[in-house]
N, C-alpha and C positions, 0 to 999 in steps of 0.2 A: 643769636641774641642769648643773654643770661636770663633765666627765669627767676622772677622774685615771688613773694608772697604777700598776703595781707590777711589777717585773720578777721573772719566775718561770724555773724550768729549760726550760720550755717556750716562753719568749717574754714577751710583754707582755700582762698583764690589764688591761683597763679596768674602771672602778668609778666609780659616784657616791656621794654621801653624803647621807643623810636623818638630820636630828637631831630625835628626839622625846623629850618630857617624860617619858614614862614608863619609857624605858630610862635605867637610874641607873648601872650598873657595867661592862657589858661590851658588846662588839659584837655585833651581830645581824646575819645575812646573808639576802638574799631576792633574787630575780629579779623585774624590772619585766616589763611584757606583751611587751615585745622579746627576753626571755630573756637580759638584760643585768643584771651584778651590781649591787645596791643595798647599800652598808654602813650599818646603822641604829646610830648611835653615840649616847652621852650629850651632852648639850647643852654640857659643859662640856670635851670632848674636842677638841683641836685637829686640823687636818689633818695635820701633822707626826707626832703622836702615833699617829692611828688607821693612817698608812701604815707606822709602824714595827712596830705590833702586827701589820697584816697580813702585813708583810714576814717577821716572826719566825714566823708561822704558815702559810707561803705553800702548804706541801703540803695542809694541812686546807682552806685556801680553794680550791685547784685541784679538790680532791676533791668539795667542796660543789658548786660551779660544774658540774662534769661530771654529777653525780647529778641535780642539780636541774633542768638543762635537760633531761635525758632524761624527767624526771616532767612538765615543763613543757609540752613540745610534744606535744598528741595526734597520732595517726597522720593522714596527710593523707586526706582524704574524696574526693578527685577529683570535685568538683563545680563547677559555675560560679562564677567570681568567687574561687576559691581560688588563692592566690600560688604560682609555682613559679619555681625560679631556673633560669637559663641563661647561661653565660659571665658569671657575677658580677651579672647583672641580674635583678631579681625582677618577674615578669609575671602578671597576672591570667590565669586558664585561661577560655577562651571556648570553649563546647561547642556545635556546631552539628550537628543531626541531618540526614544525608543518606542517599540510597539506596545509593549506592556501597558495595561490600563492604569496601573497603581504607580504611584510616584515612588521613588527611593532615593535617600539622600545618604551620602557617605562623607565623613569627615576624614580627609588624609592628603598627605603629601603637600600640605600648606593650602588646600583647596576645600570648599564647600561644593561637592558635586552632586547636582540634581539630575535623576534620571527621570524623564517625564514623556508621555505621548501628546501633551498639550502644551504647546509654547507660546500661548497668550501670556501677557504679564500678569492678568487678574488671577489665573489658573495656577502659575508659577508661584505668586504671592500666598495664594491659599494651601500649596501643597507645602511650601516653606514654613507657614505659620502653624499648621496641623504638626509638622516635624518639631518645631520648636515646642509645642505643648506636649507631645510625648516625651520629648527629651526632659522637660521640666517636671513631668510627673513622675519619672524616674529618680532624677538627681534631687529634686526636693524632698522625696519621701526617704531616699538614704541618708541626706544631710540632716534631716530633722530626727531621724532615729539617732544618729551620731551625737548631735549637739543636745539632743534630750537626756542621754546618758550623763553628761556632765552637769545636769541640772537637777539635784536631789528631789525637787518638787515635782519633776516631770519623768525622770526615767522608768517608772513602773506604771506610767498612767497612758491609757488609749487617747491620741490626741488626733481628732479628725482633720485632715488636711484637703483644701479644695484650692483649686486654680481659677483664676480669672484675669482677663485682659484688661487692666487699668492705666489711665492716662497720667496719675498724679501719686498714686500710693502704692508702695513697694508691698505690703502686707498689712494685715490686721489680725486682732485676735477678739473673738466674741466671747460675751458673757458666759456663754455656754461651754467655752473651751475650744472653739472650732478655730483654727488658723488658716486664713486666706493668703495666699502669695500670687504675686503678680507675674504672669507668664513671661512677661519681657525680661525678667530677672535672671532668666537662663542665658542671656547674653552678657552677663558680668561675671567676674572672676569668682571663683568659688569662696574665697575669704569675704566678699561683700554678700554673697548668698546666706553664708553661714552666720554673717553679723545680722541680717534682717531676721533669719529664722531664731536667733539668740534673743533679739528684741522682743518677738511676738512671745517667745516662751516664757519670758519675764512677766508680760502681760497676764500669764495665768494666774500669778500671784498678786500683782499690783496693777489694776486696771489704768491708773492714772500715770503721769509723768513726775511724780513727786521724787523725793529724796530716797524714799525705800526702793522705789523702781531702779534709780540709777545706781543704787547700792548692790542690787541683785544683778544688774547688766555688767557692772563694773569687774564682779567676781567672775561671771560667765564668759565675758568678752572683754578684757583689759584695753583691747584696741579699737574699741567700739566708735570712738570719735575720729580716728583716723579713717575709719571703713567709711563711716557716714559721710564725711568731707569728700571722699573720693567718689561714692556713688552719686552724690549730689552733682559733683563736677562733671560727670559723664552721663548723666541722666538723659540730656537732650540726645545723645547717640543711642542709648539703649531702647529709648521709647519711639524712636524714629521709625515709621511705618511706610 
């Protein structure tokens, strides 16, 4: 089915249309098995009319998608073959039992290989989360250095960086100039990581989201709106635990 889009305050929302004879008067919404929005419409409704109806009720549509995705995705089980994200790529988890006491994780061959002596799901979860945190610490520090060199107000400045696992926020910048990033962000592609870092670097100069802030952001990251929309659309996947 062809994917269509509507514009929302939070970016672009994709959807597909399914026509069903039993639907006579109004639109129905559901998610497909990938967690994407499917709009079920009466057979006589045109695409233009469907899009106009969705656009007129965009807040309700976004609310439905957010709530449905939370219900749609079961918690991760941390078992062989389960898909996990790293830097925007989805890898099946391959668990190998070894005698060594320390967990070891290797990304390669299209798989996320975990070598562990403990096969209990909670121990595997803990080992994977620790690995994510180690990767985030390294990758985020490198990307912060790269993006900061493009910002005249930040390139010669020491910027403290801390990590925290958060449920709703990808990052923030304190008035003292400390940037905090969400560990879950390591699951997203590099361009989205860079976009969040650029956003927080602009807060070193402008603490609010006024015109001056977005003027800085437009220079530092001209594609910020596209990146924000993409990150918001995938947030339910990256924040899954």
